Residue frames as a rotation matrix with the C-alpha (Angstrom) as fourth column:
MET 1
0.043 0.900 0.434 39.46
-0.990 0.097 -0.102 -3.26
-0.134 -0.425 0.895 66.53
ILE 2
-0.782 -0.283 0.555 39.04
-0.327 0.945 0.021 -6.95
-0.530 -0.165 -0.832 67.26
SER 3
-0.585 0.578 -0.569 37.01
-0.569 0.208 0.796 -9.03
0.578 0.789 0.207 64.83
LYS 4
0.287 0.826 0.485 33.93
-0.953 0.193 0.235 -10.90
0.101 -0.529 0.843 66.03
ASP 5
0.851 0.036 -0.525 35.62
-0.112 0.987 -0.114 -14.24
0.514 0.156 0.844 65.35
PHE 6
-0.132 -0.920 0.369 38.54
-0.677 -0.188 -0.711 -13.43
0.724 -0.344 -0.598 67.68
ASP 7
0.700 0.274 -0.659 39.25
0.192 0.817 0.544 -16.39
0.688 -0.508 0.519 69.98
PHE 8
0.544 -0.457 0.704 40.78
-0.769 -0.608 0.199 -15.13
0.337 -0.650 -0.682 73.23
GLU 9
0.681 -0.248 0.689 41.66
-0.361 0.705 0.610 -18.56
-0.637 -0.665 0.390 74.62
LYS 10
0.782 -0.396 0.481 43.29
0.619 0.575 -0.535 -19.65
-0.065 0.716 0.695 71.36
SER 11
0.618 -0.548 0.564 45.30
-0.075 -0.755 -0.652 -16.43
0.783 0.361 -0.508 71.28
ILE 12
0.576 -0.396 0.715 46.53
-0.812 -0.175 0.557 -16.94
-0.095 -0.901 -0.422 74.85
LYS 13
0.728 -0.299 0.616 47.63
0.163 0.950 0.268 -20.48
-0.665 -0.095 0.740 73.99
GLU 14
0.723 -0.466 0.510 49.44
0.564 -0.028 -0.826 -19.15
0.399 0.884 0.242 70.92
LEU 15
0.594 -0.510 0.623 51.19
-0.568 -0.814 -0.125 -16.53
0.570 -0.279 -0.772 73.07
GLU 16
0.630 -0.345 0.695 52.31
-0.529 0.465 0.710 -19.27
-0.569 -0.815 0.111 75.46
LYS 17
0.759 -0.324 0.564 53.62
0.562 0.764 -0.318 -21.29
-0.328 0.558 0.762 72.51
ILE 18
0.680 -0.505 0.531 55.52
0.151 -0.613 -0.776 -18.27
0.717 0.608 -0.340 71.20
ALA 19
0.591 -0.451 0.669 57.02
-0.794 -0.470 0.385 -17.56
0.141 -0.759 -0.636 74.63
ASN 20
0.667 -0.325 0.671 58.15
-0.103 0.851 0.514 -21.18
-0.738 -0.412 0.535 74.97
SER 21
0.763 -0.384 0.520 59.67
0.639 0.320 -0.700 -21.14
0.102 0.866 0.489 71.50
LEU 22
0.619 -0.529 0.581 61.58
-0.231 -0.829 -0.510 -17.95
0.751 0.181 -0.635 72.25
GLU 23
0.509 -0.394 0.765 62.85
-0.852 -0.104 0.513 -19.34
-0.122 -0.913 -0.388 75.56
ASN 24
0.426 -0.213 0.879 63.58
-0.324 0.871 0.368 -22.97
-0.845 -0.442 0.302 74.76
GLU 25
0.763 -0.064 0.643 64.43
0.534 0.624 -0.571 -23.44
-0.365 0.779 0.510 71.13
GLN 26
-0.356 -0.895 -0.270 67.51
0.286 -0.380 0.880 -22.66
-0.890 0.236 0.391 69.14
ILE 27
0.534 0.585 0.611 65.99
0.791 -0.090 -0.605 -20.47
-0.298 0.806 -0.511 66.46
SER 28
-0.342 -0.699 0.628 67.49
0.881 -0.471 -0.044 -17.89
0.326 0.538 0.777 64.17
LEU 29
-0.807 -0.015 -0.590 67.40
0.296 -0.875 -0.382 -14.20
-0.511 -0.483 0.711 64.90
GLU 30
-0.841 0.510 -0.182 64.99
-0.444 -0.457 0.771 -13.63
0.310 0.729 0.611 62.01
ASP 31
-0.275 0.754 -0.597 62.61
0.350 0.657 0.668 -16.30
0.895 -0.025 -0.445 63.29
SER 32
-0.475 0.043 -0.879 62.86
0.875 -0.082 -0.477 -14.87
-0.093 -0.996 0.002 66.80
ILE 33
-0.934 0.114 -0.339 61.97
-0.119 -0.993 -0.006 -11.41
-0.338 0.034 0.941 65.52
ALA 34
-0.619 0.740 -0.261 59.03
-0.320 0.065 0.945 -12.78
0.717 0.669 0.197 63.53
LEU 35
-0.208 0.522 -0.827 57.75
0.741 0.637 0.215 -14.66
0.639 -0.568 -0.519 66.58
PHE 36
-0.693 -0.102 -0.714 58.20
0.622 -0.585 -0.520 -11.59
-0.365 -0.804 0.469 68.75
GLU 37
-0.918 0.369 -0.143 56.25
-0.391 -0.795 0.463 -9.44
0.057 0.481 0.875 66.27
LYS 38
-0.337 0.819 -0.464 53.45
0.035 0.503 0.864 -12.00
0.941 0.275 -0.198 66.19
GLY 39
-0.316 0.150 -0.937 53.44
0.905 0.342 -0.251 -12.12
0.283 -0.927 -0.245 69.98
VAL 40
-0.919 -0.035 -0.392 53.21
0.175 -0.928 -0.328 -8.34
-0.353 -0.370 0.859 70.26
LYS 41
-0.692 0.708 -0.140 50.22
-0.510 -0.342 0.790 -8.30
0.512 0.618 0.597 67.91
LEU 42
-0.161 0.631 -0.759 48.50
0.403 0.744 0.533 -11.14
0.901 -0.220 -0.374 69.78
SER 43
-0.587 -0.129 -0.799 49.18
0.808 -0.153 -0.568 -9.41
-0.049 -0.980 0.194 73.09
LYS 44
-0.952 0.253 -0.174 47.63
-0.262 -0.965 0.030 -6.18
-0.160 0.074 0.984 71.81
ASP 45
-0.439 0.827 -0.352 44.61
-0.329 0.217 0.919 -8.05
0.836 0.519 0.177 70.45
CYS 46
-0.209 0.327 -0.922 44.11
0.755 0.653 0.060 -9.81
0.622 -0.683 -0.383 73.80
SER 47
-0.807 -0.145 -0.572 44.46
0.511 -0.658 -0.554 -6.53
-0.296 -0.739 0.605 75.67
ASP 48
-0.841 0.531 -0.103 41.92
-0.504 -0.702 0.503 -4.85
0.195 0.475 0.858 73.37
TYR 49
-0.269 0.749 -0.605 39.54
0.084 0.644 0.760 -7.77
0.960 0.153 -0.236 73.82
LEU 50
-0.361 0.074 -0.930 39.81
0.905 0.268 -0.331 -7.58
0.225 -0.961 -0.164 77.62
GLU 51
-0.948 0.012 -0.318 39.28
0.082 -0.956 -0.280 -3.82
-0.308 -0.292 0.906 77.57
ALA 52
-0.606 0.776 -0.173 36.14
-0.506 -0.208 0.837 -4.25
0.614 0.595 0.519 75.44
ALA 53
-0.157 0.524 -0.837 34.89
0.522 0.763 0.380 -6.94
0.838 -0.378 -0.394 77.83
LYS 54
-0.684 -0.163 -0.711 35.54
0.715 -0.340 -0.611 -4.63
-0.142 -0.926 0.349 80.78
GLN 55
-0.932 0.342 -0.118 33.58
-0.358 -0.919 0.167 -1.83
-0.051 0.198 0.979 79.12
ARG 56
-0.339 0.838 -0.427 30.66
-0.184 0.386 0.904 -4.19
0.922 0.386 0.023 78.44
ILE 57
-0.257 0.192 -0.947 30.63
0.841 0.527 -0.122 -5.25
0.475 -0.828 -0.297 82.09
ILE 58
-0.889 -0.092 -0.449 30.68
0.325 -0.817 -0.476 -1.62
-0.323 -0.569 0.756 83.24
SER 59
-0.762 0.640 -0.103 27.81
-0.531 -0.525 0.666 -0.80
0.372 0.562 0.739 80.88
LEU 60
-0.159 0.714 -0.682 25.77
0.199 0.700 0.686 -3.76
0.967 -0.026 -0.253 82.08
SER 61
-0.492 -0.089 -0.866 26.45
0.863 0.083 -0.498 -2.86
0.116 -0.993 0.036 85.72
LYS 62
-0.965 0.133 -0.224 25.33
-0.096 -0.981 -0.171 0.73
-0.243 -0.144 0.959 85.15
ALA 63
-0.510 0.820 -0.260 22.19
-0.456 -0.002 0.890 -0.44
0.729 0.573 0.374 83.34
GLU 64
-0.206 0.393 -0.896 21.41
0.620 0.761 0.191 -2.77
0.757 -0.516 -0.401 86.24
GLU 65
-0.767 -0.163 -0.621 21.78
0.616 -0.457 -0.642 0.09
-0.179 -0.875 0.451 88.75
GLU 66
-0.905 0.412 -0.101 19.28
-0.424 -0.867 0.260 2.25
0.019 0.279 0.960 86.84
């Protein structure tokens, strides 16, 4: 579950930074793995956040229809 202080935009920027680091920098395998793990977690958190937002929109739309 995503915490209330989750910052979607900040997480997306961090994911972009991680992707750039993995593509452009000469980093060790261990650092690459650590960045990849962090990216996977951020990606999951962003996906969960978007799914929760989608469910809120669906709920609000249904409430409006009633």
